[in-house]
C-alpha positions in Angstrom: 85.8 101.2 84.4 87.9 98.9 82.3 91.4 97.9 83.4 94.2 98.5 81.0 97.8 97.3 81.3 100.5 99.8 80.2 104.3 99.7 80.2 106.2 102.6 81.7 109.9 103.3 82.0 111.5 103.2 85.5 111.7 107.0 85.5 108.0 107.3 84.6 107.0 104.9 87.4 109.1 106.9 89.9 107.5 110.1 88.9 104.1 108.6 89.0 104.7 107.2 92.5 106.2 110.6 93.6 103.1 112.4 92.4 100.8 110.1 94.5 103.1 110.0 97.6 103.3 113.8 97.6 99.6 114.1 97.7 99.3 115.9 94.4 97.2 113.0 93.1 95.1 110.4 95.0 96.0 107.4 92.9 98.1 106.2 89.9 95.0 106.1 87.8 94.3 109.8 88.6 97.8 110.7 87.3 97.2 108.7 84.1 93.8 110.2 83.6 95.2 113.7 84.0 98.0 112.9 81.6 95.5 111.7 79.0 93.4 114.9 79.5 96.4 117.0 78.8 97.2 114.9 75.7 93.7 115.2 74.4 93.9 119.0 74.9 97.2 119.1 73.0 95.8 117.0 70.2 92.7 119.2 69.9 94.9 122.3 69.7 97.1 120.6 67.1 94.0 119.7 65.0 92.8 123.3 65.2 96.2 124.6 64.1 96.3 122.1 61.2 92.8 123.2 60.1 93.9 126.9 60.4 97.0 126.2 58.3 95.0 124.2 55.7 92.5 127.2 55.4 95.4 129.6 55.0 97.0 127.4 52.3 93.7 127.0 50.5 93.1 130.8 50.6 96.7 131.4 49.3 96.2 128.9 46.5 92.8 130.5 45.6 94.2 134.0 45.6 95.8 133.6 42.2 99.1 133.1 40.6 102.2 134.0 42.7 105.0 136.2 41.5 108.7 135.8 41.7 110.6 138.4 43.7 114.2 138.7 44.7 115.2 139.3 48.3 116.2 143.0 47.8 112.9 143.8 46.2 110.9 142.0 48.9 112.9 143.8 51.6 112.3 147.2 49.9 108.5 146.5 49.7 108.3 145.4 53.3 110.2 148.6 54.4 107.8 150.8 52.3 104.8 149.1 53.8 106.2 149.6 57.4 106.8 153.3 56.6 103.2 153.6 55.5 102.0 152.2 58.8 104.1 154.6 60.8 
């Protein structure tokens, strides 16, 4: 493995040391690797959500021209739709 130098705040260093001293992790490197795995998972989920939103946007744009509606009309339409569903 390659060595990498990183800078951490005093609070981050204390938490890192606490995690190792408590036995939750075997080493500082293990804590950092776990943190990076969690970051990678979060980034993957974010990318999936962005892709989902882009598809929804594209579908909306492809569905045709929108229409203007005032709040009262929209509310009435939503209530009617909810009554139909029971």
